[in-house]
N, C-alpha and C positions, 0 to 999 in steps of 0.2 A: 653848822659853822665849824670849820676846821681850825687847827691850831694856829696857822698863819694869820687868818682873819682876826682871830681873837687877840693875838699878839699885836697886830696893827691897831686895833681899837684901844687896847690898853695903853700902847705907846702914845696914841693921839690924845687921850684924856687923862693921863696920869698927872698928879700934882708934883711928884718928885720921883726920882729913880727907884724902880722896884715897887711902885705903888699899884696894888691890885685891888684894894678894898675900899678906896675912897668912894664917896657917894656918886661922883661924876662917872667913875669907871663902871660902877655897878649899873647905873642908869643907862649908860651907853651900851653895855652888853645886853641888858634886858631889851632895849630898843631894837637891837639887831635880831634877837630871837623872836621878838614880837613881829617884826617885819617878815621874817621867814615863815612863821606860823600863819600869818595873814595870807601869804601867797598859797600856802598849803590849803587853807580853808576855802579859798576861792575855787580850787579844783575839787575839793572833797567836802561838799557842804554838809554831809551827814556824818562826819567824823566827830561825834559828840565828846569823846574823851579828849581829843585835841582842842576842841572848842573850850572845854572846861579849863584845860591847862593854859590856854591863851588868856582867858579871863583872869586867872590867878596871876599870871605874869603882869598883866595890865594893872591889877590892883597893887601888886608889889612895887611896880614902878611909880604909881601914883603916891604911895606912902613915902617912898624915898624922896620924891620931888617935894612933897609937903614938908618933910623934915628939912630938906635943904633950903626951902624958901623961908622957913622959920629961923634957921641958923645964920644964913648969909644970902641976902636977896641978890647981891651982885653976882655971886657964883651961880645962883639959880637962873638969872636972866641970861647969862652968857652960855650956860649949858643948853637951855631950851632953844637959844638962837643957833648954836652949833648943830643940834640935832634936828631942828626944824619941827618942833613938836607943836607949838602954838602959832596961830595965825594973827 
């Protein structure tokens, strides 16, 4: 992910100007990295170090989403709707 893509994601999910650390921004950035690594893993099935990194990112995103659902359910539902995480 280059700097432009990251800036676009931050601008789309920020809660206020200059917000880079809110839960929504962190989850959106993790989701983008997970999507990129998923594409890499389909081409390179035996890259086990990348597979471990992917699983760690998925776990981190899950923890952040659990935190957000406990803090504010409305923000949680709007975030998963924007990212298309749940069906």
